[in-house]
N, C-alpha and C positions, 0 to 999 in steps of 0.2 A: 742442957748441953754444956759441957765444960769448955769446948773450943772457943777461943775468942774470935770475934769477927775482925778480920784483917782488912785495913783500909789504906788506900793510896789517895793522898790529897794533892790535887792539881790546881794551881792558881798562880798567875803571874805576879800578883802582889805578895811580897814577902810578909807584910803585916797581916793580910787576910789569911795567908797560908798558915802562919803561926797561930792565929786566932782559931781557925778551924781545927788544927791539931789539938789545941788546949781544950776546946769544947768536946771533941771526941774522946780525949783521954780522961775527961771527968767521968766517963762511963766505964766502970771496971771491966765490962765484957767486950770492950773494943780495944784493939791494938792498931796503932798507926805504923804501918810497915815501911812507909816511904813517902816522899813528896816530889813534885815536879813543877817547873816554872813555865814550861811551854808545851805545846802539843806533841812535839817530837820526843821530848823527854818522857812525856806521859805514855806514849806508845811503847817506848823501850822499857820503862819501869813496869808497865802492865805485863809485858812479855816475861820479864825477869822475876818479878815478885809474885805474880799470880794472886792478886788480892781477892777478897770476897766482895768488896764494894769499892767503887771509885767516886770521889766527889770532884767535879770538874767545873772550872769557870768556862763560860761560853766564849768570852773574848780573850784570846791569848796570842802572843807573838809566835813567829817561826811557822807554827802550824796551828790554825784556829781550832777551837774546841770541837766543832762539828766534824771537821776533817779527821781530827785525832780520834774522835768517837767512832767514826766509820772504820778506821784501821783497826782499832781495838776490838770492835764487834766482829770483824772478819777474822782476826788472829786469835784472840783470847777472850771470848764473850764473857761479860761480867756485868752485874747491875751497876749502872752509872747514874748518879744524881747530879743534875746540872744546877749550878748556882748562877743566876742571871740578873741582869740589870732590871730594875722595876720600871721599864719604859715600854712603849709600843715596839721599838726595835728589839728590846730584850725579849719581849713576848714572841715576836716572829722567830728570832733565833732559837728560843727555847722549844717552840713547837717543831721547828726543823730538826732539833736534836732529838726530840721524842720520836719523830718519824724515822730518824736514823738509828734508833735503838736504845736511847736513854729511857729509863723506867720512871724517873721522878724528877722534880725540880723544886728549888726553893729560891724565891726572890731575895736578893741581898738587902734591899732597902724597902721593905713593905711599909706603906703608910707613914714614911718618914722616921720609922724607928731606927735606932742604931742597929747595924746588921748583926752585931753579936747577940743582942737581946732576942731577936726573932729566930735566928739560926740556932742559938743555944737551946731554945725551948723545943725545937722541932727536929733538928738534924740527928741527934743520937738515936732516938727511937725509930726513925725511919731507916737509918743505917743498920740497926739491929734486925729489924724485920726483914729487910732485903737480904742482909748477909746470912741470916739463918736459913732463908729459903734457898739461897745459893749453895749453902753447905749441905742441904738435904737433897740436892739434885740427883744423887745416885741412889736415893732410897726408893723402895717400891712405890709405884704411882697409885694414888687412891682411885678406887673404882667409882666411876660416875653413876649416880643414882638417877635414872630416867624413869619418872613415874608415867603410868598410862595417862593418856589425855583425859583431863577432868571433864565431867559432863557439861559444866558451864562454859568450857572452852570451845565455843563454836562461833561461827561468823555472826556478827550482829549483836553479840552480848556486850562487848566492850564499847565504851564511849571515849576513853582516853588512855594513853600510855604515859607513865611517868618513870624516868630513868634516873637513878642516883649513883654517884661514883666519887672516888677520891683518888688515892695514890694509884697510878696506872690508868686513871680514868680517861684522860684525853685520847689515848690510843684506842682503848676499848670502845669508847663512844663512837669514834670515827669508824671503827670496823663494823660495829652494829648498824649504824645509820647508813653505811654504804650499801648494805644489803636490801634497803627498803626502796621500792619503786616510787616513781613520781606520783603514781595513783594510790599510794598508801591511804586507806580510807579514814584514818584517825589523826587527830592532833597529837603531838608528842611534846612533853615537857622534859627538859634535861637539867639536872642539878649536879654540877661538879665543883668540888672545893678548889676554886681558883681565885687569884687576886683580881681586883677590878680592872687593872690595866691589861689583863690577859684575855678576858672573855670576849671583848669585841673582835680581837684578832682571831680567836679560836672559832667564833661563830662564822666569821667571813670565810675562814679556811674550810670549815665543814660545808658551807653553802657551795663553795667552788668544787668540792670533791664528791658531794652526794647528789642524788637525783631528787630527793625531797628538798623543799625550801627550808633553809635554816637562818635564823636571825637571833641576835641578842634581844631578850624580852624587854619591852618598854611598857610603861604605864598605859593601860587601855587597849593593849593588843587583844584582838578578838581571836579565839581559838578557831582554827580551820583545819579540815582534813588535809593530810599531806604536808603540813607545816610543822616545823620543829622550833621550839622556843627555848633558848639557853638562858638560865638564870644569870643575871649580872653578878659579877664578883663584888663582894663587899655589901650586898643587899639581900633582901628576902623577896621571894616571888610566891604569891598566893593567887587564888582564883576568887572571882566574885560573879554572882549571877544577877543580871538585871533584865527583867522581862524575859525574852527568849534567848538572850545572848549571854555567853560566858566570856568574860574578859580577864586579863591579868592585872594584878595589882603589884607594883614594885615599890618597896619601902626600904628605909635605911636599917630596919630591924631594931631590936631593943638591946640596951646595955646588958652584958653578961651572956649573950648568946655565943656559944662556942664557935659555930660555923655560920658564915655569911658568904654564900647562900647555904641553907640547911635543907637536907633531904627530908627530914621529919616534918618541917614546916610546910614545904610545898606539897609533899605527898599526902600529908594529913588534910590540907586544905582541899586537895583534889577529891579525897574521899567524902568530904562534906558536901561537895557540889554534885558528885556522881556516885552516890552510895551504891555499893555492890557492882559497879561497872568500870572500875579502874584496874588496869593491869600494871602493877608495880614491878619494876626490874631493878634489882640491887647488884651493881657491878663491883669490881675490885676496889679496895680502899681500906685504909687503916681506921680502926675505931668501930663504932656501932651506930653511926648516924643512919637513920632509915628503919631501925628496928621498932621504935615506938610507933611510927606511922604504919608500918607493916601490920602490927598488932591491931591497930584501929581499922585498917582496910579489911583484914580478915574477918573481924567481927561484923562488918557490914556486908560480907559476902563477896568482896573483891578477891583478886588473885595476885599472888606474889611469886615471881621467879627470882632465883639467885644464881650468880655465876659459880661454876664449879671451882674447886680449890686448885686444880692443876693449871687452869688457864688464867688464874688471878696473879697479878704482880704481888699484891698483899691480900691474903685471905682473912680480912678483918670484918668489914661490913657484911659481906655475904655469909660468913660463918656465924655472925651474931644472929642473923635472921634464921638460918637453917637450924642452929642449935636450939633456938626457941621454938622449933616446930612450926615455923610460919611459912616455909617454902613449899609451894605447890609443885614446883619443878626446880631441879638443880641442873643447870645447862652449861655446857662448854661454850665459851665466847663465840667460837666460829659457827656454832649452830643457833645462836640467839636470834640474829636477824632473820634468817630463813624461817625459823619457827614462828616469829612474830607475824611474818607475811602469811603463814599458813593458818594461824588461828583467828586473825582479825578480818 
């Protein structure tokens, strides 16, 4: 596609605003069409410029980022990436922004790194992915492929559900888990690519919004029906079997691991403990994390579902699984939760 992705940059810091513009302009396929220093300016600029993507600071004067976001989504809906403080307060504000319509976020100061280092590595590719999807919105919608219910998909077959997601994942996970009853008969593991300061807040929010019990996983947690365990940011979550009990192991992970937490690691571990009895669910996200574990799960007789393209914020992880022929079902997000209830 020859059209450049047009971006509006919103930040009250002149320094950071310039830095974001420089980072984006290093990618030839991106064009910065304007900038704004407060929420009111952002609403006006979005209305006038009609960008493909907006990057927006959470904390801003005159009109805060979330209020501005709500106005933009009501007037001129567009993918918005929030740039937030790497704190508990920043996590709360970011999750509020995602609920208000933002599709992704990046922490400004992850793990003490200079913001330009982290943002420079991640922002351009996310902007491109979101902008390309926005540009394609008028294209014919792909048809959803709904396979007939597999023979092994019957009550009593599964022992565990493992859900993996990345970009767009927090909102997708919340929507899926909200459909589960308190009496859901299986334990659920959730792996979302999120920073360590965000996962405690996200787990607490899910617990308050869902009927199933949700907590951030801790070392030694025992798997229980109707309980959801969220992998802690910055760490790896695996399973271990001791006697008749299955518990969670939480570790720092190894140097060189791209994702912490990693869907491949958690889902692969689940397959080892419950061979042939795992239901793996791959939701929206950039990249291909989960594909390797999906292959292992399929070889042992387990089942893989993937989110359909239309309902994904970024059709990366589910596409990798489906293109490899590993998806037993391709399911729209809104149908995922009710279908889980039906088959387990």
